[in-house]
N, C-alpha and C positions, 0 to 999 in steps of 0.2 A: 877233957875239955881242951887242953892245950893242943892235943894231937889234931883235933878238928880245925883249929885255926891255921896250923902249919900245913895241913894237907891241901888247902885251897891253893890254886895257882896264883902267883903274884899278879897284881893288877886286875884281878877279876876274870882272867882267861879270855873269853871271847871279846870283851870290850877293848882290849889292847889291839888285837888284830883288826877289829872293826874300825877303830880309830885310825890305825895305820892305813887301812884301805881308803878311808875318807880323805886323809891327808894326801895320799898318792893321787886320788882322783882330782883333788883341788890343784895339785902341782901340774897335772896333765891339762887341766882347764887353762891355767895360767900360760903354760907353754904353747898351747894351741892359739890363744889370743896373741901372744908375742910373735908367733910365726906368721900369722895372718896380717898383722898390723904393718902399715907403711911407716908409722912412727909411734913411738911410745915415750910419753913424757912423764917424768916423776916429779912430784911436788910434796912438800911438807904442808899439811893442811891444819895442823893443830892451832887453835886460837880462832878459827872461823866460827861465827855464830851459826845456828841452825838455819836462819834465814839466808845468810850469805852462801852457805854450802848448798842450800836448795836452789838458789839462783844460779850458782855455778853449774850444778848438775843439769839444770834445765837448759842453760845456754849450750853446754856441751852436747846434750842429747839432741837438741834441735839442729846441731851442726853435724850430726852423724858420728859423734865421738863417744866411745864407751868409757865410762869413768868408774873405777873400782878401787876398793881398799881390801888388800889381802894381808894375811900374816906375813911379816917380813921373812921369817925362816922359809916359808913355802915359796915366796917370790924369789928368794936367793937360790933355792934349790932348782926352780924352773929356769932361772937365768943361767945358772952353771951348766945345766943339762943342754942348753942351747949354745954354750960356748962363750957366754958373756960373764966371765969371772970377775971382771973389773967393776961390775955393778954392785958388788957386795958393799962397798963403801957408801953407796947411796941409801941403802936400807938401814938408816939409823933413826930411831924415833918413828912417829906415825908418818907413813908415806902412802900417798894415793897414786894411782896409775891411770893415765889417759891414753886409750888406744885409738889411734886414727887409722881407719882402714882405707879410706878413699884418697884423702888429701893430706900429705905429710905435714903441711904447715899449719893446719887447722888447730890441732890440740895445743901446739906451742903458742900460737897467736892468742887463743882464748885464755889460756892459763897466764901468759905474760901480761895481757891487758888486765886481767882480773887481779894479778899480784900488784899491779901499779895502784889499783883502787883500794885494795885490802892488803895491807902489809903483813897480815898473819899468814897469807899464802906465799910460800917460798919455792921457787923452782929449784930442783936438785940435779937435773940432768935428763938424759934421754937416749933413745936408740932410734936412729932414722935410717931406714933401708939397710939395716944390718950394721951400721956404724955407730959406735958409742959417742955421744955428744956430751960435753961438759955444759955447765950453766951458760957460759958465754955463747957457745955455739947454738944452744937452744934459743937464746934471746935474739941472735942473728937470724935464725930460722923464722922466728916470729915476725920479723920485719918484711919477709918475702910475701908479696901479694898472693892470693889464692890463684888456682889454675884458671878459674873463670875470668878473673880480673886481667890476668896476663894474656889470655886469649882475646879478650875485648880490646886490650891495648894493641895487640898485634893486628887484629882486624881493622882497628882505627887507623893504624899506620899504613895499612894497605889501601884503605878507603881514601885517605887524604890526597895522595897523588892522582888517583883515578878521578876523584871529584874535580881536582884542578884541571886535569886533562879534558874532561867533559866540558867544564866551564870555558876553557880555551877554545875548544871546537865550536861551541855555541856562539862565542864572541866572534870568531872568524866568519861563521855563517851569517850572523847579524850584520857584520861589516859588509859582506858581499851583497846582501840584500839591499842595504842602504846605498851602496855604490851603483847597483843596477837601477835603482828607482830614480 
């Protein structure tokens, strides 16, 4: 009877290799998301209620931001494989990851605003266009307006002088008409 117990492979054989394959697939998934993202913001979410977390996820999703929670060991492995060794310090305790694919400021802005309302959410750092950001830099990033707002301001600044010029030309034309009459 003892011989039968010892003759089985440790860990159940196929389960160990299957588990390893699943973990490696998850690491590849995380790496893929990190490579595609313009910005990645990390936050400690422990202490949020289910309702608060649902509201946060909804707001992020509506803004095109993907919000995930992975095992820290798998996230660390993915980050190291991408050359972000300094991120290991961020992955202490429960950490969520917000991936911004289109607009680098969006995840930082939403998470920062949310952390002001709900103190349980705490920014931990991020990666923006390949550069590692500490919490202070993430908060600075959060203050930058979105691309659409900046484009609107730029177009508005172009429009104002043109509008003034058109107004000036029409005033000159009105003055000439009044002098001719």
